[in-house]
DRENSEMAR-42597 format. One line per field, with one value per residue (C-alpha): x, y, z; residue in one letter. Coordinates in steps of 0.02 Angstrom, whole numbers, m for minus. Example, Ala and Ser with C-alpha at 12.3 -4.5 7.8 and 13.67 -1.06 7.14 Angstrom:
% residues 2
c1 (615,684) .
c2 (m225,m53) .
c3 (390,357) .
residu (A,S) .
END
This chain:
% residues 310
c1 (4071,4195,4351,4348,4480,4605,4497,4602,4760,4713,4668,4820,4912,4829,4882,5060,5065,4989,5109,5280,5284,5416,5573,5694,5702,5632,5514,5330,5279,5356,5211,5047,4878,4799,4626,4559,4618,4504,4332,4188,4056,4097,4023,4107,4128,4296,4349,4462,4580,4767,4704,4828,4867,5046,5086,5240,5224,5318,5304,5409,5365,5420,5513,5625,5546,5533,5425,5486,5413,5300,5137,5045,4871,4834,4671,4758,4622,4451,4384,4215,4251,4122,3989,4040,4113,4259,4426,4594,4697,4875,4982,5159,5279,5446,5571,5739,5881,5754,5668,5484,5372,5192,5028,4851,4678,4537,4372,4202,4101,3956,4066,4012,3830,3889,3863,3985,4099,4268,4226,4169,4312,4344,4185,4227,4398,4401,4585,4753,4930,5084,5210,5263,5274,5436,5379,5347,5173,5066,5024,4846,4762,4577,4545,4475,4423,4496,4422,4383,4315,4190,4150,4118,3954,4028,3991,4143,4229,4121,4251,4334,4250,4251,4193,4195,4176,4195,4297,4262,4355,4527,4643,4813,4959,5037,5171,5010,4953,4853,4674,4511,4470,4335,4432,4372,4441,4424,4444,4447,4501,4507,4552,4577,4621,4751,4757,4916,4931,4916,4868,4782,4838,4737,4806,4722,4762,4694,4723,4659,4672,4647,4615,4593,4476,4447,4371,4504,4615,4556,4529,4558,4515,4649,4756,4844,4828,4901,4905,4919,4937,4952,4946,4912,4925,4882,4913,4825,4833,4677,4529,4619,4562,4528,4723,4761,4794,4793,4836,5025,5085,5184,5202,5144,5190,5143,5143,5085,5023,5079,5012,5142,5066,4914,4869,4835,4918,5028,5075,5029,5160,5074,4904,4897,4879,4724,4626,4709,4568,4382,4272,4173,4336,4383,4217,4239,4402,4349,4214,4317,4444,4425,4350,4476,4457,4381,4494,4515,4459,4588,4611,4504,4600,4566,4450,4528,4433,4410,4490,4367,4450,4521) .
c2 (5545,5439,5534,5512,5381,5397,5360,5211,5287,5444,5356,5233,5407,5476,5319,5345,5522,5490,5368,5410,5563,5558,5642,5614,5614,5448,5401,5428,5262,5091,4997,5062,4974,5045,4994,5159,5239,5135,5217,5110,5227,5169,4986,4818,4827,4936,4749,4695,4564,4617,4807,4900,5097,5174,5341,5413,5489,5635,5730,5819,5889,6015,5898,5840,5690,5634,5514,5480,5311,5226,5147,5008,4939,4784,4692,4514,4393,4339,4229,4156,4154,4072,4092,4273,4339,4451,4524,4533,4705,4707,4851,4861,4993,5030,5142,5212,5083,4975,4807,4814,4778,4703,4673,4593,4624,4512,4642,4592,4651,4700,4860,4927,4928,5053,5232,5270,5124,5223,5269,5081,4999,4882,4805,4732,4678,4479,4425,4502,4440,4525,4398,4223,4055,3963,3848,3997,4001,4165,4188,4209,4307,4320,4514,4538,4696,4751,4712,4906,4938,4797,4870,5042,5109,5227,5185,5123,5268,5389,5471,5547,5714,5763,5894,5872,6016,6019,6162,6138,6070,6086,5985,5896,5850,5680,5561,5473,5624,5764,5734,5833,5803,5870,5930,5891,5963,5835,5890,5767,5754,5663,5693,5581,5627,5510,5501,5494,5497,5673,5754,5727,5741,5796,5760,5803,5762,5842,5816,5922,5826,5906,5784,5775,5646,5581,5411,5371,5331,5131,5083,5246,5385,5499,5596,5693,5725,5854,5821,5930,5846,5923,5855,5965,5938,6011,5958,6011,5941,5850,5956,6109,6078,6285,6305,6205,6346,6335,6178,6166,6110,5960,5917,5973,5908,5941,5806,5753,5586,5588,5470,5364,5227,5102,4956,4771,4594,4618,4457,4473,4440,4386,4310,4135,4055,3965,4141,4232,4206,4262,4151,4091,4032,3934,3855,3808,3739,3631,3550,3515,3408,3226,3128,3033,2840,2733,2630,2455,2339,2250,2067,1953,1853,1669,1607,1465,1310,1224,1042,901,799,656) .
c3 (5617,5524,5573,5759,5738,5894,6046,6099,6064,6166,6302,6309,6292,6449,6549,6504,6546,6705,6757,6675,6569,6438,6481,6353,6160,6152,6001,6048,5950,5947,5888,5799,5769,5638,5655,5706,5556,5434,5375,5442,5362,5183,5220,5226,5034,5079,5146,5006,5054,5000,5001,5086,5121,5177,5276,5337,5500,5578,5735,5858,6030,6142,6254,6103,6087,5884,5781,5617,5538,5409,5450,5342,5347,5265,5248,5289,5287,5360,5482,5560,5746,5860,5729,5685,5521,5550,5456,5506,5505,5495,5543,5503,5580,5502,5594,5545,5614,5688,5634,5568,5685,5654,5735,5682,5747,5697,5688,5690,5521,5648,5673,5514,5579,5732,5689,5832,5769,5821,5995,6015,5931,6087,6075,5894,5937,5938,5940,5935,5860,5912,5907,5863,5975,5990,5841,5723,5729,5762,5953,5929,6100,6130,6162,6330,6404,6553,6725,6775,6606,6639,6795,6748,6728,6599,6411,6316,6241,6343,6435,6278,6220,6035,5901,5713,5594,5405,5338,5137,5016,4951,4850,4915,4804,4873,4782,4719,4636,4662,4755,4785,4969,5108,5244,5418,5583,5742,5911,6060,6224,6395,6585,6741,6932,7012,7215,7314,7501,7534,7366,7200,7017,6861,6695,6531,6355,6180,6018,5865,5696,5525,5392,5201,5140,4983,4922,4801,4943,5006,5182,5278,5134,5210,5091,5212,5411,5539,5716,5857,6023,6197,6383,6532,6727,6906,7077,7234,7432,7475,7521,7434,7256,7251,7265,7130,7005,6811,6700,6668,6497,6506,6311,6164,5989,5794,5668,5506,5417,5235,5097,5023,4912,4916,4817,4824,4828,4991,5086,5272,5398,5564,5503,5486,5299,5337,5335,5197,5097,5105,5200,5061,4980,5150,5149,4970,4983,5129,5042,4883,4981,4949,5099,5198,5147,5292,5388,5336,5481,5573,5515,5634,5763,5739,5888,6003,6013,6181,6178,6241,6386,6333) .
residu (M,S,R,T,R,R,H,L,A,L,A,A,L,L,A,T,V,I,S,A,P,P,T,H,A,Q,P,L,A,T,Q,I,N,G,I,G,M,L,D,F,T,S,G,R,S,E,V,R,I,G,A,W,T,R,Y,H,V,S,A,K,S,E,L,G,V,I,D,D,Y,T,V,T,M,L,I,A,G,E,E,N,W,W,G,E,D,G,F,W,V,E,T,W,T,E,M,P,D,Q,P,P,R,A,T,A,T,L,M,S,Y,A,I,F,D,D,S,L,A,V,P,H,L,Q,L,Y,M,R,K,T,I,S,G,L,R,E,N,G,T,P,D,E,Q,I,Y,K,R,T,A,P,S,L,K,S,R,E,P,V,G,G,N,I,R,W,N,V,D,T,L,G,T,D,T,V,N,T,V,K,G,A,F,P,C,R,K,V,R,I,E,Q,G,T,G,A,T,A,Q,S,R,D,S,S,L,Y,T,E,V,R,E,V,R,T,T,W,L,T,P,Q,V,P,L,T,H,I,A,R,E,E,I,D,Y,G,A,W,R,K,T,W,L,I,G,R,S,G,E,S,G,P,L,R,V,M,D,H,S,L,G,T,A,E,L,V,D,F,G,G,G,L,V,P,R,M,V,P,E,R,V,R,R,T,I,A,E,Q,L,A,A,G,K,S,K,P,A,A,P,A,P,K,P,A,P,A,K,P,R,A,T,A,R,K,P,G) .
END
């Protein structure tokens, strides 16, 4: 089930909708983390440092909320972290009239051995970089799961329900040419209930993605994607759930992700230079450095001689 990609984003959207639903024409996206768009079913051979894929994403909701940005996923390096090999994924988000944004995530190579890789994304995230320190060096942070998720008996990603259907084959025309594709439909959704002093609030988000997949596109294998997203809500007084009525539509949006380009050789913006090579190259470079000369011993101080009493 390679294309159930947006579980983390869906859960984040649910949290946002519960706390403060959008009511103004503000962009839905500010910074994207593209790790969920990678196809983890093809094995780690897909991970080649410098490989990248770029998309133009556009969407508009019934509330007038508009998305219009370009997102680039880049394999920026490798690192052995606490004895475990991993690879860095940088995501660049570029919006009109705004400075470009970038984030990076170190993912464990063990994710390629998980048949439910995307629902379990959080289990394989090791470090993140979302900015620079005052001295200009990347601000690396160890990824930590939230305290409630550590206490929950629900498996990671288990609260998100999804279904995948193959819809046959099709040809997609892009700026990079025409690609024969496998067409797939992914339905996923999740819901949560919040309590106040005298009432309960249930919010549900659902997402339907129609995706055209081709092995000719690196990293993601996506030639085109159409996204149908919706949020619903209902409330009831404590003890009167039977009077809640049907779910009411909070917002509904339609969007597309269209392939712009792909290739190799981009220079990372966030990942430290020391890890912008393969782990094998890093080890070889470390072994080839000449050994530092041994420090010269300090000259011996003359020993004082005791004078005989005259």
